[in-house]
VOMARFI-506804 format. One record per residue (C-alpha): residue in one letter; z, x, y. Coordinates in nm, 2 decimals. Each point is the difference from the previous one (the first is absolute). Layout:
<pts>
   rest       pz       px       py
      A        Z        X        Y
...
</pts>
This chain:
<pts>
   rest       pz       px       py
      M     0.25    -0.34     0.64
      F    -0.01    -0.36    -0.10
      P     0.34    -0.03    -0.16
      Q     0.02    -0.38    -0.02
      S    -0.36    -0.11     0.04
      G    -0.16     0.17    -0.30
      A     0.00    -0.31    -0.21
      I    -0.18    -0.21     0.27
      Y    -0.23     0.27     0.13
      D    -0.30    -0.11    -0.20
      A     0.04    -0.36     0.11
      L    -0.02     0.11     0.37
      Y    -0.31     0.22    -0.06
      A    -0.18    -0.22    -0.26
      D    -0.31    -0.02     0.22
      H    -0.01     0.38     0.07
      D    -0.33     0.16    -0.11
      Y     0.13     0.25    -0.26
      A    -0.32    -0.02    -0.19
      G    -0.21     0.10     0.31
      E     0.24     0.29     0.08
      S    -0.01     0.12    -0.36
      A    -0.38     0.00     0.01
      W     0.02     0.21     0.32
      I     0.24     0.24    -0.17
      Q    -0.25     0.04    -0.29
      A    -0.29     0.05     0.24
      M     0.19     0.27     0.20
      A     0.09     0.17    -0.33
      D    -0.36     0.00    -0.11
      R    -0.11     0.14     0.33
      Y     0.26     0.28     0.05
      K     0.15     0.09    -0.34
      R    -0.13     0.32    -0.16
      S     0.22     0.00    -0.31
      E    -0.13    -0.16    -0.32
      S     0.30    -0.19    -0.13
      T     0.14    -0.33     0.12
      A     0.38     0.01     0.03
      L     0.12    -0.19     0.30
      L     0.35    -0.02     0.16
      D     0.07    -0.28     0.25
      I     0.27     0.11     0.24
      A     0.21    -0.29     0.13
      C    -0.16    -0.22    -0.27
      G     0.22    -0.30     0.08
      T    -0.05    -0.28    -0.26
      G    -0.30     0.17    -0.15
      R    -0.28    -0.22     0.14
      H    -0.24     0.28     0.07
      L     0.08     0.16    -0.34
      D    -0.09    -0.32    -0.17
      Y    -0.36     0.03     0.12
      L    -0.02     0.38    -0.01
      Q     0.10     0.03    -0.37
      T    -0.34    -0.11    -0.10
      A    -0.15     0.32     0.14
      F     0.29     0.25     0.00
      T     0.30     0.10    -0.21
      V     0.27    -0.12     0.24
      E     0.36     0.06     0.09
      G     0.21    -0.11     0.29
      L     0.29     0.12     0.21
      D     0.22    -0.20     0.23
      I     0.35     0.04     0.15
      D     0.08    -0.37    -0.04
      R     0.14    -0.09    -0.35
      G    -0.06    -0.37     0.06
      M    -0.37     0.06     0.07
      L    -0.03     0.21    -0.31
      T     0.16    -0.28    -0.21
      E    -0.27    -0.23     0.12
      A    -0.27     0.26    -0.07
      A     0.13     0.06    -0.35
      R    -0.04    -0.37    -0.08
      R    -0.36     0.02     0.12
      L    -0.09     0.33    -0.16
      P     0.16     0.04    -0.34
      G    -0.04     0.36    -0.13
      V    -0.10     0.15     0.34
      P     0.24     0.28     0.10
      L     0.19    -0.09     0.31
      H     0.23     0.24     0.17
      E     0.29    -0.06     0.24
      G     0.00     0.26     0.28
      D    -0.04     0.08     0.37
      F    -0.34     0.12     0.09
      I     0.15     0.27     0.23
      D     0.17     0.16    -0.30
      F    -0.12    -0.07    -0.35
      D    -0.12     0.21    -0.30
      L    -0.19    -0.15    -0.29
      S    -0.08     0.35    -0.14
      R    -0.37    -0.08    -0.03
      Q    -0.31    -0.05     0.21
      F    -0.25    -0.28     0.06
      D    -0.36    -0.03     0.10
      V     0.07    -0.28     0.25
      V     0.32    -0.05     0.20
      T     0.01    -0.31     0.22
      C     0.24    -0.12     0.27
      M    -0.11    -0.34     0.12
      L     0.11    -0.29     0.22
      S     0.13     0.23     0.27
      S     0.29     0.11    -0.22
      I    -0.03     0.35     0.14
      G     0.17    -0.13     0.31
      Y     0.33     0.00    -0.19
      A    -0.01     0.38     0.03
      R     0.13    -0.09     0.35
      R    -0.03     0.33     0.18
      P    -0.27     0.27     0.01
      E     0.21     0.24    -0.22
      G     0.03    -0.28    -0.25
      L    -0.38    -0.06     0.01
      A    -0.06     0.37    -0.06
      K     0.24     0.00    -0.30
      A    -0.15    -0.31    -0.15
      V    -0.36     0.13     0.02
      R     0.11     0.33    -0.14
      Q     0.16    -0.18    -0.30
      M    -0.32    -0.19    -0.06
      A    -0.20     0.32     0.02
      R     0.22     0.16    -0.26
      H    -0.07    -0.29    -0.23
      T    -0.38     0.02     0.04
      R    -0.21     0.23    -0.22
      V    -0.28     0.21     0.13
      G    -0.29    -0.21     0.10
      G     0.21    -0.31     0.02
      V     0.05    -0.23     0.30
      I     0.28    -0.15     0.20
      L    -0.07    -0.33     0.18
      I     0.25    -0.10     0.28
      E    -0.02    -0.33     0.19
      P     0.19     0.06     0.32
      W     0.23    -0.22     0.20
      L    -0.12    -0.12     0.34
      P    -0.09     0.28     0.25
      P     0.20     0.04     0.33
      D    -0.25    -0.20     0.21
      Q     0.05    -0.30    -0.23
      T     0.38    -0.01    -0.03
      Q     0.14    -0.05     0.34
      A     0.00    -0.38     0.03
      E     0.28    -0.21    -0.15
      M    -0.12    -0.24    -0.26
      M     0.13    -0.30    -0.19
      S    -0.15    -0.18    -0.30
      L     0.11    -0.27    -0.25
      R    -0.12    -0.05    -0.36
      V     0.10    -0.30    -0.22
      V    -0.10    -0.02    -0.37
      E     0.09    -0.21    -0.30
      R     0.03     0.13    -0.36
      D     0.17    -0.12    -0.32
      G     0.23    -0.25     0.17
      Q     0.08     0.24     0.29
      K    -0.09    -0.03     0.36
      I     0.00     0.34     0.17
      S     0.01     0.05     0.37
      R    -0.03     0.35     0.16
      M     0.03     0.07     0.37
      R    -0.11     0.35     0.10
      T     0.06     0.17     0.33
      V    -0.13     0.34     0.10
      H     0.09     0.23     0.29
      T    -0.03     0.37     0.07
      E     0.31     0.22     0.01
      D     0.05     0.38    -0.02
      G    -0.35     0.08    -0.12
      A     0.00    -0.28    -0.27
      S    -0.10    -0.36    -0.05
      I     0.31    -0.20    -0.08
      L    -0.09    -0.29    -0.22
      V     0.28    -0.26    -0.05
      Y    -0.07    -0.26    -0.27
      D     0.22    -0.32     0.00
      Y    -0.03    -0.19    -0.33
      L     0.09    -0.35    -0.12
      V    -0.05    -0.07    -0.37
      T     0.05    -0.37    -0.07
      T     0.02    -0.17    -0.35
      A     0.14    -0.33    -0.11
      E     0.33     0.16    -0.08
      D     0.05     0.26     0.28
      V    -0.11     0.16     0.33
      I     0.01     0.38     0.02
      H    -0.01     0.18     0.33
      F    -0.04     0.37     0.05
      I    -0.14     0.26     0.24
      E    -0.18     0.33    -0.06
      R    -0.07     0.27     0.26
      H    -0.28     0.25    -0.04
      E    -0.08     0.31     0.20
      L    -0.36     0.13    -0.01
      G    -0.08     0.32     0.18
      I    -0.28    -0.01     0.25
      F    -0.23     0.30    -0.05
      S    -0.31     0.11     0.18
      R    -0.33     0.09    -0.17
      E     0.07     0.36     0.09
      Q     0.34    -0.01    -0.18
      Y    -0.16    -0.15    -0.32
      L    -0.27     0.26     0.00
      A     0.24     0.28     0.07
      A     0.23    -0.11    -0.29
      C    -0.30    -0.01    -0.24
      T    -0.13     0.34     0.12
      A     0.34     0.16    -0.03
      A     0.02    -0.12    -0.36
      G    -0.32     0.20    -0.08
      L    -0.23    -0.31    -0.01
      L    -0.36    -0.02     0.11
      T     0.05    -0.30     0.23
      F    -0.22    -0.28     0.11
      Y     0.06    -0.31     0.21
      E    -0.17    -0.30    -0.15
      P    -0.05    -0.28     0.26
      T    -0.07    -0.26    -0.26
      G     0.35    -0.04    -0.12
      P     0.07    -0.34    -0.15
      S     0.24    -0.12     0.27
      G    -0.23     0.10     0.29
      I     0.21     0.29     0.12
      G    -0.18     0.27    -0.21
      A     0.14     0.23    -0.27
      Y     0.06     0.36    -0.06
      I    -0.16     0.18    -0.30
      G     0.12     0.33    -0.12
      V    -0.19     0.21    -0.27
      Q     0.22     0.25    -0.19
      L    -0.16     0.34     0.01
      E     0.25     0.21    -0.19
      D     0.28    -0.05    -0.26
      T     0.33    -0.06     0.18
      G     0.19    -0.15    -0.29
</pts>
């Protein structure tokens, strides 16, 4: 998903509140989880920033489709199992007590049928009494306007510029990232395009319910757009 920007991702998000979000994950697990063990799987784990904090309270593993992101995560988290795979179709042959999908990554499911498949796979990997925490992408009423933003950061002799434009097309937010990475020796330019499906609250709840989860909407999600909590009631592994 971030084929060229994995190595600079952490520089662009250095001020992101991973510690606060990880504390929120732990609080939600404490509130909703009914199982007694503490195995956690972070879906779309990226460079492992949440796992870095969560490993103090859980036995953690990560899954991501992007090999570059996993390379960065492996540097941060030696010894932590990290798996390359698509969250719509993966099989780790075991179950966890907490399964998370943060930072609106669920939007990469793209279409309602993809959302349903992704949640079903998460449910298959959650043991009875365990919980799934999903932070959604923006809802339909917040995704219609076109947006543009610019971020510039410096790190280790690099100056990184990222222009982001967002518009809505065919039921998805289309995010186009235009990067310039400047060093004393070179200037690298590349563009990435991302498509995040726009799903309603009813579609998230329906996907969770269809996967056999006791489902809650938690309005205090860390990004201000709520979160979906699914409690696993029966073994579907």
